[in-house]
N, C-alpha and C positions, 0 to 999 in steps of 0.2 A: 502494499500500499504506501509506502514510504517512498522510492521510488517513481511515483508519478504522481503529477501533480492536478489533482484534483479540481484544488481552483478551476482549471482550463475549462472554458464553458466548448461544446460540442461545437465542431464547424461546421454548420448545416450544408452550406454551399461543397463542401469538399467531398462529405458524407453522402450528397442524394447526386451529385455524380461518379461516387466510382460503387453505389450500393451494387450488389449482385445477390441472386438468389440460387443457394446450391451453387456456386461458380459460374453463373449459367448473366453475362454481363450486357444485364437489360439494360442498362444506364447509358450504350452507347447503341440504340436502335431509333429511330424514326417514332416511333410510341409514344418512348419515354418523355422525348422534346418535345415533343405534344401539347404536354402537360406542366400546369403552373409551378411554378417553384415551392409554391407554399404545398399543394399535393404532391408533388416531386417528394419532399421532404416529411411530412406525413407518412405514405406510402413508406420509404424507405428507414423513418423510425422506426416504425409499428413493428417492421416486419425482420428488419434485425431487430428487435426489444424479442420477437418469439425466437429467433433462432441463436441469441446469446444466454436467453433465458435456459434453452435444451441445453445450452457450455454448463451454465451454474447447474441442472440438475444434476448432468454426466459428474459432473466433480464434487458434486455432494455423495454422488454414490461413490466416488473412487474412493473419497473418503472414507466411507464407511470401509469398504471393503478392506484399501489399505490398513486401517485397523487393525479386522478380522487377521489379516496376514500375519500379524507381526505375533501373534498367539499360533497360528495354524501352518505356517513353515515350520518343515524338521529342521532347516539349516543354520547358524545366528548368525551368518551374515544377511542373510536372505531378511531374518529377520529385527536385525539394524536396518535393513533397504526399507522395508517396510515402514520405518518407524520412522525417516527421512520422509519417505513417499505420501505420510500423514499429514506431515505438516506440511509440506509443498500445498497437497491438495487444498486442504481448511485457509490457504491466504489466497489458491484460486477460488474458491466461493466467495469470498468478501471478495474481491475484483470487481468477479460477474456482477455479483450483485448489486456494489456501488456505480455500477459504468451502465448497465439497465436499466437503475432509476435515473439518471441522467436522460434515457431517451422516452422512458414510458415505465413499464408497469412490469413489474415478474411473472411470466405467463405462465400458467399449472405445467407439469411436467406432461409429456405427451405417452401416448398409451403404450406406444413399441417401446421407448426407453424404458417405463415401468417394467415392462413385460422383462424387458433382459435386466435390469438390475434386481428383479427380484429373483428373479433364475439364481443370480452372480452372488446373492447376497444369504441365498438358501442353501446353497449348494453343501454335500459334506466333504464334499471331495474336494483339498486345498488345490490343486493342480489347475481345474475346472475353474476356480475361483480365479487364479494368475491369469491363465489363458485367457476367460472373457473380459479380466479386465487393462492387463499391460500388452496384451495382443490387439484384440479385437474393439473395448473403446476406447482405450489410450490412442492404438492406432486411428482411430476413427478421428479420436479429436485432434491427435499433433498432426491431420494432413488436412481436415477443417479451418483448423487455427491459423498454418500457416499459409492456405489460400484465401482465407480470409484477408490477413493480414497484407498478401501480395497485389489483392482489387482496392483497398479502400486507401484512400489518402488523409483520410482523418488523422491529424496525428496523435490524437490520445490514446485512440479506439487503436491504431500501429502498433506503440509503442506496449500497450499492455496485452498483444498479442504476441509480438515478438517475445516479452519476458515468458508468458505460461505458455508457449512452444519451445523453447528451450528448458522451462521444466521437464517438459511432455516427451521431448525429445529423451533425455536421461533416462526417463521411469521407463518408456519404451529400449532404450537399449539395454538395461539393465534387464527386464523381463527378457528381452533374448537372448542374452548371456547364459544368465539361471536358466531358465528353458532349453534350450539348447543343452541342455549339459542331461536333464532330466528328463527330458521326454525318450529319448535313447533307450533307457532301463527299463521303462514301459513293456506290458506283453501288449499283444498284437491288440484283446480285446479291450482293454482301458484304453489305448490309445483310439481305438476306435470310438467309444466313447465319448472322448475329448475334443477328437476331428468334427465328431455330429452336432457338442455342444457348441463352439465356433460358429460352426455355420449357421446354427438356429437364433444363435444371437446377432449375427453379422446380418440372418432374412427380417428378423423382425423390424427393422429399420429401413430395407431398402427392395424387399420384395409388395410391389403394389395389391398384390392377393390380399396380404394380411390385413388390410386398411387401417393400416398404421400410418401412411402418407402425411406429412405435415403439409399436404397440398392444398387439403381442405381449411385446417386455418389460417395457413397465408392468405387465399383469398378473402377468407373475410373479413379480415383486417383491410385487404385492399378494398373492399367495399366501407368498409367502415373512414375509411380516408379518402371516400367520393369517386374513385374507382371502378366502373362494371367490370366484375371480372369475368363475366362472357366475351365482353368485348377485350380486354388485354388480350386473353389468351391467343382469339381469333389472330389482333394483331401483331403481336410475338407468332406466331406460327406462321407467315404469311415472310416474315423476316428472318425465316432458320436458317440462310445461306449466311445474312450479314454474321448472326451470332454465333454461327458457327466458326466464320473466318476467324473471329474474334478469339472465340479459344485458339483455332490453333497458331493466331498467333502468339500467343503466351505459352505455346509451347504444346498443347492440347491438353482435355484432362477425361483421365479414366474413372474419376471419383474414386471416393477414400478407401471403399473397400476393392476395388480392383485393381487399384493403385498404391494401396498401400497393406493392406489386412491381409488381402493373398497372399505378396512372396514372402509378408511377413511369418504367417502358416506356414509355407513352404519351408523359410530359411530353419524353423525348429523343426520338421518333421512332422508336420500336422499337414499336406497336400499330398492325400494320396490319388489315384487316381480315382479311387470312390467319389472321395470328394470333390474331387477335380468334374464330374459329372453331376452330381449337386449342383456347383455352379452353374455349369452352362447351362442347365433344367433352367433356374431362374435367372439368368442374363437373355435366355429365348423364350420366356412366358412373359417379360416384362422390355425385352428391346428386338425382340424379334428372332429369327434364326441368324438372319446371314450378319448382325451384330455377334449373336451368340459363337457361332464360330470363331470370330475373329479374334474375340477377346480369351476364348480358349485355348488360343493357339500362342497369342501373343503375352506372356504374361510379363507384367513390370518388376523390373527389379528394383532392390529392397537398397535404398543408398548405405554408400560403406562408412560414412560418419553424419551420424544423423543433426549432431550441432551443427556442421557445417550445411546440410542440406536446408536446416532451419535459417540459417543466418545470409544463405544466399541474398541478396539481392539489397542486403538490411543486417549489413556487418556494425553496423556500432550506432550505437542508441542517442 
């Protein structure tokens, strides 16, 4: 908290001009530019508050899980690290809550995230807790924090996300190192059980068939800000080529699951051909068979140094 100047007002113009929805640069579209400056700000702040509230609730779950792992993991170095992570997560909860309140209000936890957190917190197997938190949720968070940081030009948010992402890079890096030693000791039955647990955690957030998508909540907020949701979707669909080109200009976007969680699972030995098939089926159901084939063939590569990866383009504060 002390490293951030909370007296700094949010830069409305910078925030509204660099706002994105799940990595999609809507502010570059002609549709966005037809909206008044006030409407842009109202849409941006409400939707960002929803997204950042989700981050906040995820950090609360990470705080509770890390505290459980202090007692649950059998190795002292694991206990020591889980204790330091608990402190980090408490700090993250505090800063996200403070920033969201500068924007709007803290929104309730989404159904999908609650389902995942309940499963992780109630798991009897500490290895499931560690994979669910340090690989799936921390991986989703790290990718999303970095992606939002790279897109926004709002100074306070940019700095906040950089600090938090640096912590998450350490957590994820330690989780990968620790679990890379643990997974090879498991028998095939337990390994398959943990693979299924990790897949289901990812599926709950991104598989549209679960009914847990944030899209409905987001469109409701757009309506409250004075933008007709149907007209907005129709207008944005007409600008798909512009949006896709904008995404390609910044290196493409595979999303946090395909771009980060999957290669992390593969790196620790929890991405068998069976689980690859499960992901491929999910990609197909949500994005079509052609996209699923491409994603199944072209696995993302996990960065060798997560700290350097986080700081790319923003090395100094």
